[in-house]
C-alpha positions in Angstrom: 0.0 0.0 0.0 1.4 3.4 -1.0 1.4 6.0 1.8 1.5 9.7 1.5 4.8 10.8 3.0 4.8 14.2 4.7 7.4 16.0 6.8 7.6 19.4 8.3 9.8 21.9 6.4 10.6 25.5 6.9 10.4 28.1 4.1 12.0 31.5 4.5 11.4 34.4 2.1 13.2 37.6 3.1 12.3 37.9 6.8 9.1 35.9 6.5 9.3 32.3 7.8 6.8 29.5 8.0 7.0 25.9 9.3 4.6 23.8 7.5 3.8 20.1 6.6 4.9 19.3 3.0 3.9 16.3 0.8 7.0 14.6 -0.7 5.8 13.3 -4.0 8.2 11.2 -6.1 5.7 11.4 -9.0 6.0 15.2 -9.2 8.7 16.5 -11.4 8.5 20.0 -9.9 7.8 21.5 -6.5 4.8 23.7 -5.8 3.2 25.9 -3.1 -0.4 27.0 -2.8 -1.5 30.5 -3.6 -2.5 31.1 0.0 1.0 30.2 1.3 2.7 32.2 -1.5 0.7 35.3 -0.6 1.8 35.0 3.1 5.5 34.7 2.1 5.5 37.0 -1.0 5.9 35.8 -4.5 6.3 36.9 -8.1 2.9 36.8 -9.9 2.8 36.1 -13.6 0.9 38.6 -15.8 -1.2 35.7 -17.1 -1.7 32.3 -15.4 -0.1 29.4 -17.4 -2.1 26.2 -17.8 -0.3 22.9 -17.1 -1.4 19.4 -17.4 -1.3 17.1 -14.4 -0.5 13.4 -14.5 -4.2 12.6 -13.9 -6.5 12.2 -16.9 -8.2 15.4 -18.0 -6.8 17.4 -15.0 -5.3 20.8 -15.4 -3.9 23.4 -13.1 -2.8 27.0 -13.4 0.6 28.2 -12.4 0.1 31.8 -11.3 3.7 32.7 -10.3 6.8 31.6 -8.6 8.2 31.8 -5.1 12.0 31.8 -4.4 12.7 30.5 -0.9 15.3 29.2 1.5 14.4 25.6 2.5 15.0 23.7 5.7 14.4 20.0 5.7 14.9 17.7 8.8 16.5 20.7 10.6 19.1 21.4 7.9 19.0 24.5 5.7 19.7 23.5 2.1 22.7 25.5 0.6 20.7 26.9 -2.4 17.4 28.7 -2.5 14.7 26.9 -4.5 12.1 28.2 -7.0 8.6 26.8 -6.3 5.7 27.1 -8.8 2.6 28.7 -7.3 -0.6 26.9 -8.1 -4.1 28.2 -7.8 -5.6 24.9 -6.5 -3.2 22.6 -4.6 -4.2 19.8 -2.2 -1.3 20.6 0.2 0.3 23.9 0.9 3.6 22.5 -0.2 4.4 19.7 -2.6 8.1 18.8 -2.8 8.9 17.2 -6.2 11.9 15.5 -7.7 13.5 18.8 -8.6 14.2 19.3 -4.9 14.6 15.7 -3.8 17.0 14.4 -6.5 19.9 16.9 -6.1 20.0 16.5 -2.3 19.4 12.8 -2.4 16.2 12.8 -0.3 14.9 9.3 0.3 11.2 8.8 0.6 10.3 5.7 2.7 6.6 5.1 2.0 6.6 2.0 4.2 7.8 3.9 7.2 6.1 7.2 6.1 9.2 9.3 6.5 12.0 11.0 4.6 15.8 11.0 5.1 18.9 12.2 3.4 21.2 9.6 1.7 24.1 11.7 3.0 24.0 14.1 6.0 24.6 16.9 5.9 23.2 17.0 2.4 25.4 18.4 -0.3 24.8 19.5 -3.9 27.3 19.0 -6.7 27.6 22.0 -8.9 28.9 21.2 -12.4 
């Protein structure tokens, strides 16, 4: 049985900080935040929303902007800021996708319902 794996993370934009539960979704290629959360933290709004297709038949969403944030996972602040897409309708306030998990080698253990880093502290290789 596949479990939804969530973990608390911290997002910091300028001096605004929020600790929130995020869904770690290995099927998501990108990471997203909800419009409501983005409005609390501050984000760059697009002039026109951009339609995107979801990996569910006949489902679409609208990216309305982007949020650049410092990210803290499992008590560790990642060395680089991350760009999150801002979606109008999102089931969780934060969905962490492979664009954030892969470079830092975040392991999602669906059986145990938790995440971990393959190496700690996590590093990123810049090429």
